[in-house]
C-alpha positions as a Markdown table, in Angstrom:
| # | Residue | x | y | z |
|---|---|---|---|---|
| 1 | Met | 17.9 | -28.8 | -18.9 |
| 2 | Ala | 13.9 | -29.5 | -20.5 |
| 3 | Val | 10.8 | -28.7 | -18.5 |
| 4 | Glu | 8.4 | -31.3 | -20.0 |
| 5 | Lys | 6.7 | -31.5 | -16.6 |
| 6 | Gly | 6.4 | -28.1 | -15.7 |
| 7 | Tyr | 9.5 | -27.6 | -13.8 |
| 8 | Val | 12.8 | -28.8 | -13.5 |
| 9 | Asp | 12.8 | -32.4 | -12.9 |
| 10 | Ala | 16.9 | -33.1 | -11.8 |
| 11 | Ala | 17.4 | -35.0 | -8.5 |
| 12 | Val | 18.8 | -32.8 | -5.4 |
| 13 | Asp | 20.8 | -34.3 | -3.1 |
| 14 | Pro | 19.0 | -34.5 | 0.1 |
| 15 | Ala | 21.8 | -34.0 | 1.8 |
| 16 | Leu | 22.1 | -30.3 | 0.2 |
| 17 | Asp | 21.9 | -27.5 | 2.3 |
| 18 | Leu | 19.1 | -25.9 | 0.4 |
| 19 | Lys | 19.0 | -22.4 | 2.0 |
| 20 | Ala | 22.8 | -22.0 | 1.8 |
| 21 | Glu | 22.7 | -23.0 | -2.1 |
| 22 | Ile | 19.6 | -21.0 | -2.8 |
| 23 | Asn | 21.5 | -17.4 | -1.2 |
| 24 | Arg | 24.7 | -18.5 | -3.2 |
| 25 | Leu | 22.9 | -18.9 | -6.2 |
| 26 | Lys | 21.1 | -15.6 | -5.8 |
| 27 | Lys | 24.4 | -14.0 | -5.5 |
| 28 | Glu | 25.9 | -15.8 | -8.3 |
| 29 | Lys | 23.4 | -14.8 | -10.7 |
| 30 | Gly | 22.1 | -11.7 | -9.4 |
| 31 | Ala | 18.9 | -12.7 | -9.1 |
| 32 | Val | 16.1 | -11.5 | -6.7 |
| 33 | Val | 13.3 | -14.0 | -5.4 |
| 34 | Met | 10.2 | -12.6 | -4.6 |
| 35 | Ala | 7.2 | -14.6 | -3.0 |
| 36 | His | 3.5 | -14.3 | -2.1 |
| 37 | Tyr | 2.2 | -14.3 | 1.3 |
| 38 | Tyr | 0.3 | -17.6 | 0.1 |
| 39 | Gln | 3.7 | -19.5 | -0.7 |
| 40 | Pro | 5.0 | -22.1 | 1.3 |
| 41 | Ala | 7.0 | -20.7 | 4.7 |
| 42 | Glu | 10.3 | -21.8 | 3.9 |
| 43 | Ile | 9.9 | -20.5 | 0.6 |
| 44 | Gln | 8.6 | -16.7 | 2.2 |
| 45 | Asp | 11.8 | -16.9 | 4.8 |
| 46 | Ile | 14.4 | -17.3 | 2.0 |
| 47 | Ala | 12.9 | -14.2 | -0.4 |
| 48 | Asp | 14.3 | -11.1 | -1.0 |
| 49 | Tyr | 11.1 | -9.3 | -1.1 |
| 50 | Ile | 7.5 | -10.8 | 0.1 |
| 51 | Gly | 4.3 | -9.1 | -0.5 |
| 52 | Asp | 0.4 | -9.3 | -1.8 |
| 53 | Ser | 0.1 | -9.0 | -5.4 |
| 54 | Leu | -0.1 | -5.0 | -5.8 |
| 55 | Ala | 3.4 | -4.8 | -3.5 |
| 56 | Leu | 5.1 | -7.6 | -5.9 |
| 57 | Ala | 4.0 | -5.2 | -8.8 |
| 58 | Arg | 5.3 | -2.4 | -7.3 |
| 59 | Ile | 8.2 | -3.6 | -6.3 |
| 60 | Ala | 9.4 | -5.5 | -9.9 |
| 61 | Ala | 8.1 | -2.0 | -11.4 |
| 62 | Gly | 11.0 | -1.0 | -9.3 |
| 63 | Leu | 13.8 | -3.4 | -9.9 |
| 64 | Lys | 16.9 | -1.7 | -11.5 |
| 65 | Asp | 20.2 | -3.8 | -10.8 |
| 66 | Ala | 18.7 | -7.6 | -10.8 |
| 67 | Lys | 19.1 | -9.8 | -13.8 |
| 68 | Ile | 17.0 | -12.8 | -12.7 |
| 69 | Ile | 13.7 | -12.3 | -11.2 |
| 70 | Val | 12.4 | -15.8 | -9.6 |
| 71 | Leu | 8.8 | -14.8 | -8.7 |
| 72 | Cys | 7.3 | -17.8 | -6.5 |
| 73 | Gly | 3.3 | -17.5 | -6.4 |
| 74 | Val | 1.6 | -18.3 | -9.4 |
| 75 | His | 2.1 | -17.9 | -13.2 |
| 76 | Phe | 0.1 | -14.3 | -13.8 |
| 77 | Met | 2.5 | -13.1 | -11.2 |
| 78 | Gly | 5.3 | -13.8 | -13.8 |
| 79 | Glu | 3.5 | -12.5 | -16.3 |
| 80 | Thr | 3.0 | -9.1 | -14.8 |
| 81 | Ala | 6.7 | -8.8 | -13.2 |
| 82 | Lys | 7.6 | -9.9 | -16.9 |
| 83 | Val | 5.9 | -7.0 | -18.4 |
| 84 | Leu | 6.9 | -4.4 | -16.1 |
| 85 | Cys | 10.3 | -5.7 | -16.4 |
| 86 | Pro | 11.2 | -6.8 | -20.1 |
| 87 | Asp | 14.4 | -6.4 | -20.0 |
| 88 | Lys | 15.1 | -8.9 | -17.4 |
| 89 | Lys | 14.7 | -13.2 | -17.1 |
| 90 | Val | 11.4 | -13.6 | -14.8 |
| 91 | Leu | 11.7 | -17.3 | -13.8 |
| 92 | Ile | 9.0 | -19.2 | -11.8 |
| 93 | Pro | 9.8 | -22.4 | -10.1 |
| 94 | Asp | 6.9 | -24.9 | -11.5 |
| 95 | Leu | 4.9 | -23.5 | -14.6 |
| 96 | Asn | 1.8 | -25.7 | -13.5 |
| 97 | Ala | 1.4 | -22.9 | -10.4 |
| 98 | Gly | -2.0 | -21.5 | -12.2 |
| 99 | Cys | -4.8 | -19.7 | -10.7 |
| 100 | Ser | -8.6 | -20.8 | -10.6 |
| 101 | Leu | -9.7 | -17.5 | -10.4 |
| 102 | Ala | -7.8 | -16.5 | -13.6 |
| 103 | Asp | -8.9 | -19.8 | -15.1 |
| 104 | Ser | -12.4 | -18.7 | -14.3 |
| 105 | Cys | -12.1 | -16.1 | -16.6 |
| 106 | Pro | -10.6 | -17.0 | -20.4 |
| 107 | Ala | -9.7 | -14.3 | -22.7 |
| 108 | Asp | -11.8 | -15.1 | -25.6 |
| 109 | Arg | -15.0 | -15.4 | -23.4 |
| 110 | Phe | -13.9 | -12.2 | -21.8 |
| 111 | Ala | -13.4 | -10.5 | -25.2 |
| 112 | Glu | -16.8 | -11.6 | -26.2 |
| 113 | Phe | -18.4 | -10.2 | -22.8 |
| 114 | Val | -16.4 | -6.9 | -23.4 |
| 115 | Ala | -17.5 | -6.7 | -26.9 |
| 116 | Ala | -21.2 | -6.7 | -25.8 |
| 117 | His | -21.1 | -3.9 | -23.7 |
| 118 | Pro | -19.2 | -1.7 | -25.8 |
| 119 | Asp | -20.2 | 1.7 | -23.2 |
| 120 | His | -18.6 | 0.1 | -20.3 |
| 121 | Thr | -14.9 | 0.9 | -19.2 |
| 122 | Val | -13.1 | -2.5 | -18.0 |
| 123 | Ile | -11.8 | -3.2 | -14.4 |
| 124 | Ser | -9.6 | -6.2 | -14.1 |
| 125 | Tyr | -8.4 | -7.7 | -10.9 |
| 126 | Val | -5.0 | -8.6 | -11.3 |
| 127 | Asn | -5.4 | -12.1 | -10.8 |
| 128 | Thr | -6.0 | -12.4 | -14.5 |
| 129 | Ser | -4.1 | -13.6 | -17.6 |
| 130 | Ile | -2.4 | -11.1 | -19.7 |
| 131 | Gly | -4.7 | -11.6 | -22.6 |
| 132 | Val | -7.5 | -10.6 | -20.1 |
| 133 | Lys | -5.6 | -7.8 | -18.6 |
| 134 | Ala | -4.9 | -6.9 | -22.5 |
| 135 | Leu | -8.7 | -6.2 | -22.6 |
| 136 | Thr | -8.5 | -4.1 | -19.4 |
| 137 | Asp | -8.4 | -0.1 | -18.8 |
| 138 | Val | -7.6 | -0.6 | -15.4 |
| 139 | Leu | -6.2 | -3.1 | -13.0 |
| 140 | Val | -7.1 | -3.5 | -9.6 |
| 141 | Thr | -6.1 | -5.8 | -6.6 |
| 142 | Ser | -8.0 | -6.2 | -3.5 |
| 143 | Gly | -6.3 | -3.7 | -1.4 |
| 144 | Asn | -6.8 | -1.1 | -4.1 |
| 145 | Ala | -9.9 | -1.9 | -5.5 |
| 146 | Arg | -12.0 | 0.6 | -4.0 |
| 147 | Lys | -9.7 | 3.1 | -4.4 |
| 148 | Ile | -9.8 | 2.3 | -7.8 |
| 149 | Val | -13.8 | 2.3 | -8.5 |
| 150 | Asp | -14.2 | 5.4 | -6.5 |
| 151 | Thr | -11.7 | 7.0 | -8.9 |
| 152 | Phe | -14.9 | 7.0 | -11.7 |
| 153 | Pro | -17.7 | 8.8 | -11.9 |
| 154 | Lys | -20.8 | 7.4 | -9.6 |
| 155 | Asp | -22.9 | 7.0 | -13.0 |
| 156 | Ala | -20.0 | 5.6 | -14.7 |
| 157 | Lys | -20.8 | 2.3 | -16.4 |
| 158 | Leu | -18.3 | -0.1 | -15.6 |
| 159 | Ile | -17.6 | -3.8 | -15.8 |
| 160 | Phe | -15.6 | -5.6 | -13.2 |
| 161 | Gly | -14.2 | -9.0 | -13.8 |
| 162 | Pro | -13.2 | -12.1 | -13.1 |
| 163 | Asp | -14.2 | -12.2 | -8.9 |
| 164 | Arg | -17.8 | -11.9 | -8.5 |
| 165 | Asn | -17.4 | -12.1 | -4.5 |
| 166 | Leu | -14.7 | -8.8 | -4.5 |
| 167 | Gly | -16.9 | -7.2 | -7.4 |
| 168 | Asn | -20.3 | -7.5 | -5.2 |
| 169 | Tyr | -18.2 | -6.3 | -2.1 |
| 170 | Ile | -17.3 | -2.9 | -3.8 |
| 171 | Asn | -20.7 | -2.4 | -5.3 |
| 172 | Ser | -22.1 | -3.1 | -1.6 |
| 173 | Val | -19.3 | -0.4 | -0.2 |
| 174 | Thr | -19.5 | 2.2 | -2.7 |
| 175 | Gly | -23.7 | 2.2 | -3.8 |
| 176 | Arg | -22.5 | 1.1 | -7.2 |
| 177 | Gln | -24.1 | -1.6 | -10.0 |
| 178 | Met | -20.9 | -2.6 | -11.7 |
| 179 | Leu | -21.5 | -5.0 | -14.5 |
| 180 | Leu | -20.3 | -8.3 | -13.0 |
| 181 | Trp | -17.9 | -11.3 | -14.7 |
| 182 | Asp | -18.9 | -14.6 | -12.8 |
| 183 | Gly | -15.3 | -16.0 | -11.6 |
| 184 | Ala | -13.9 | -17.0 | -8.2 |
| 185 | Cys | -11.2 | -18.2 | -6.3 |
| 186 | His | -11.4 | -21.9 | -5.0 |
| 187 | Val | -9.6 | -21.3 | -1.9 |
| 188 | His | -11.9 | -17.9 | -0.7 |
| 189 | Glu | -15.1 | -19.8 | -2.3 |
| 190 | Glu | -15.0 | -22.9 | 0.1 |
| 191 | Phe | -14.9 | -20.6 | 3.2 |
| 192 | Ser | -18.4 | -21.6 | 5.2 |
| 193 | Gly | -19.8 | -19.1 | 7.5 |
| 194 | Glu | -21.2 | -21.9 | 9.5 |
| 195 | Lys | -17.7 | -23.4 | 10.2 |
| 196 | Ile | -16.4 | -19.6 | 11.3 |
| 197 | Ala | -19.8 | -19.6 | 13.5 |
| 198 | Gln | -18.4 | -22.8 | 15.3 |
| 199 | Leu | -15.0 | -21.7 | 15.7 |
| 200 | Lys | -16.3 | -18.1 | 17.2 |
| 201 | Glu | -18.2 | -20.4 | 19.8 |
| 202 | Gln | -14.2 | -22.1 | 20.6 |
| 203 | Tyr | -12.9 | -18.3 | 20.6 |
| 204 | Pro | -15.4 | -16.2 | 21.6 |
| 205 | Gln | -13.0 | -13.1 | 21.6 |
| 206 | Ala | -11.9 | -13.5 | 18.0 |
| 207 | Lys | -11.9 | -11.2 | 15.7 |
| 208 | Val | -12.5 | -12.5 | 12.1 |
| 209 | Leu | -10.4 | -11.4 | 9.7 |
| 210 | Val | -11.9 | -12.1 | 6.1 |
| 211 | His | -10.8 | -11.7 | 2.3 |
| 212 | Pro | -12.9 | -10.1 | 0.1 |
| 213 | Glu | -13.1 | -12.9 | -2.5 |
| 214 | Cys | -15.1 | -14.8 | 0.1 |
| 215 | Lys | -18.8 | -14.9 | -0.4 |
| 216 | Arg | -21.2 | -12.5 | 1.1 |
| 217 | Pro | -22.2 | -14.8 | 4.3 |
| 218 | Val | -18.8 | -15.1 | 5.2 |
| 219 | Gln | -17.7 | -11.1 | 4.8 |
| 220 | Leu | -21.1 | -10.6 | 7.1 |
| 221 | Met | -19.4 | -12.5 | 9.9 |
| 222 | Ala | -15.9 | -10.2 | 9.5 |
| 223 | Asp | -14.7 | -7.9 | 12.3 |
| 224 | Val | -12.7 | -7.0 | 8.9 |
| 225 | Ile | -12.5 | -7.1 | 5.6 |
| 226 | Gly | -9.0 | -7.0 | 3.7 |
| 227 | Ser | -6.4 | -8.1 | 1.3 |
| 228 | Thr | -3.6 | -10.4 | 2.7 |
| 229 | Ala | -1.8 | -6.8 | 3.3 |
| 230 | Val | -4.7 | -5.2 | 5.3 |
| 231 | Leu | -5.5 | -8.1 | 7.4 |
| 232 | Leu | -1.6 | -8.8 | 8.3 |
| 233 | Arg | -1.2 | -5.0 | 9.4 |
| 234 | Tyr | -4.7 | -5.2 | 11.5 |
| 235 | Ala | -3.1 | -8.6 | 13.3 |
| 236 | Val | 0.0 | -6.4 | 13.7 |
| 237 | Glu | -1.2 | -3.1 | 14.9 |
| 238 | Ser | -4.5 | -4.7 | 16.6 |
| 239 | Glu | -4.7 | -4.8 | 21.0 |
| 240 | Glu | -6.3 | -8.1 | 20.3 |
| 241 | Lys | -4.6 | -11.5 | 21.1 |
| 242 | Glu | -6.9 | -14.1 | 19.4 |
| 243 | Phe | -8.1 | -14.0 | 15.5 |
| 244 | Ile | -9.8 | -16.3 | 13.2 |
| 245 | Val | -8.2 | -16.1 | 9.5 |
| 246 | Ala | -10.7 | -16.3 | 6.5 |
| 247 | Thr | -7.8 | -16.4 | 3.8 |
| 248 | Glu | -5.2 | -18.7 | 2.2 |
| 249 | Ser | -3.3 | -20.0 | 5.5 |
| 250 | Gly | 0.0 | -19.0 | 4.0 |
| 251 | Ile | 0.0 | -15.7 | 5.5 |
| 252 | Ile | -0.3 | -17.3 | 9.1 |
| 253 | His | 3.4 | -17.5 | 8.6 |
| 254 | Gln | 4.0 | -13.8 | 8.9 |
| 255 | Met | 1.1 | -13.2 | 11.2 |
| 256 | Gln | 2.6 | -15.4 | 13.6 |
| 257 | Lys | 6.5 | -14.1 | 12.8 |
| 258 | Ser | 4.9 | -10.3 | 13.5 |
| 259 | Cys | 3.1 | -11.4 | 16.4 |
| 260 | Pro | 4.4 | -14.6 | 18.1 |
| 261 | Asp | 2.4 | -13.5 | 21.6 |
| 262 | Lys | -1.1 | -13.8 | 19.5 |
| 263 | Lys | -3.0 | -16.8 | 18.1 |
| 264 | Phe | -3.9 | -17.2 | 14.6 |
| 265 | Ile | -6.9 | -19.7 | 14.1 |
| 266 | Pro | -7.5 | -20.9 | 10.1 |
| 267 | Ala | -10.9 | -21.1 | 9.2 |
| 268 | Pro | -11.3 | -24.2 | 7.1 |
| 269 | Pro | -12.9 | -24.9 | 4.2 |
| 270 | Asn | -16.7 | -26.1 | 4.0 |
| 271 | Asp | -16.3 | -29.9 | 3.1 |
| 272 | Ser | -13.5 | -30.3 | 5.7 |
| 273 | Thr | -12.8 | -30.5 | 9.2 |
| 274 | Cys | -8.8 | -29.4 | 8.7 |
| 275 | Gly | -7.7 | -26.4 | 10.3 |
| 276 | Cys | -6.6 | -24.7 | 6.8 |
| 277 | Asn | -7.6 | -23.7 | 3.7 |
| 278 | Asp | -4.7 | -23.9 | 0.7 |
| 279 | Cys | -4.1 | -23.1 | -2.4 |
| 280 | Arg | -3.1 | -26.1 | -4.2 |
| 281 | Tyr | -1.6 | -23.8 | -7.3 |
| 282 | Met | 0.7 | -21.7 | -4.9 |
| 283 | Lys | 2.0 | -25.0 | -3.0 |
| 284 | Leu | 3.5 | -26.3 | -6.3 |
| 285 | Asn | 6.2 | -24.4 | -5.3 |
| 286 | Thr | 8.8 | -26.1 | -3.2 |
| 287 | Met | 12.1 | -25.7 | -2.3 |
| 288 | Glu | 13.5 | -28.2 | -4.4 |
| 289 | Lys | 11.8 | -26.7 | -7.2 |
| 290 | Leu | 13.1 | -23.0 | -6.3 |
| 291 | Tyr | 16.7 | -24.7 | -6.2 |
| 292 | Asn | 16.5 | -26.3 | -9.8 |
| 293 | Cys | 14.9 | -22.8 | -11.2 |
| 294 | Leu | 17.6 | -20.2 | -9.8 |
| 295 | Arg | 20.6 | -23.5 | -11.2 |
| 296 | Phe | 19.6 | -24.2 | -14.7 |
| 297 | Glu | 17.3 | -20.7 | -14.9 |
| 298 | Glu | 14.0 | -22.5 | -16.0 |
| 299 | Pro | 11.1 | -22.4 | -16.3 |
| 300 | Glu | 11.2 | -19.0 | -17.9 |
| 301 | Ile | 8.1 | -16.8 | -18.1 |
| 302 | Leu | 7.8 | -15.2 | -21.7 |
| 303 | Val | 5.0 | -13.1 | -22.9 |
| 304 | Asp | 3.9 | -12.4 | -26.7 |
| 305 | Ala | 5.0 | -8.5 | -27.2 |
| 306 | Glu | 2.1 | -7.6 | -28.6 |
| 307 | Leu | 0.1 | -8.8 | -25.7 |
| 308 | Ala | 2.7 | -7.5 | -23.3 |
| 309 | Glu | 2.6 | -3.6 | -24.6 |
| 310 | Lys | -1.4 | -3.7 | -24.3 |
| 311 | Ala | -0.9 | -5.0 | -20.7 |
| 312 | Arg | 1.3 | -3.0 | -19.2 |
| 313 | Arg | -0.9 | 0.3 | -20.0 |
| 314 | Pro | -3.8 | -1.3 | -17.0 |
| 315 | Ile | -0.8 | -2.5 | -15.0 |
| 316 | Glu | 0.5 | 0.9 | -15.0 |
| 317 | Arg | -2.6 | 3.2 | -14.6 |
| 318 | Met | -3.1 | 0.6 | -11.1 |
| 319 | Leu | 0.4 | 1.6 | -10.0 |
| 320 | Glu | -0.4 | 5.7 | -10.7 |
| 321 | Leu | -3.7 | 5.3 | -9.2 |
| 322 | Ser | -2.3 | 3.6 | -5.8 |
């Protein structure tokens, strides 16, 4: 089956029980489905494993029996899984599921940036292409970035890429002056301090949960700043009952499942009055595409062997330091 559109474009009977068929195919093919918190709710619910980028990388590294991994997330996550599991077939429902943050840091331009600062250690966010990972000394996620940065001496010369907002946040809490690549995520960049202030007027008791990829004015309004996993854990453990959530709205599905008695209010983007801020790439994956992906075992994530070997080292170093 050709994948000319970036996904298997095969008709799916609307009467088909997709959940039952996906579960049947998983068992038949020895496949596991991994999903990021930002995936559509129905994909989160059918996944064998769910988590943020760090959790999914850890899980992929530890998989032993699976023959096929279906990564329901974005392309760089599929690449990471393939690097860690070179003997397994790694699939993604839609190859068009890219990442605006990864796109903001082309490998060739980043290579020039790194070459211009040869005395710097390179720390890159996991939200990058395999080409950028191959230029990197150690990778981080939003959940472990501060911990890993703190393993370096205070006077170490560090490059941090590609997210300037996360980099600025780590600089602010560590007192460092890392050299930052000027990249950003289209979802987190669009949150507005003004919009959150308006929500606080409606929900004065609500705690504000903010992802560190958000801009500084939004971070300053936060009661808690952290990765999706950190924000989810806080919501579950907190005695508070109302939360304004400034990250991709997919995480609210898990928050609400874990805390049905609590209220979660998604922060809207700056240029909209809607109550959500979705990643247009994460939401490209659908149950129909997941079904066809398992059915035809396409699209497959393939990585260059030389790049994969170079990228493996900073990924494994991240997992060790985490």
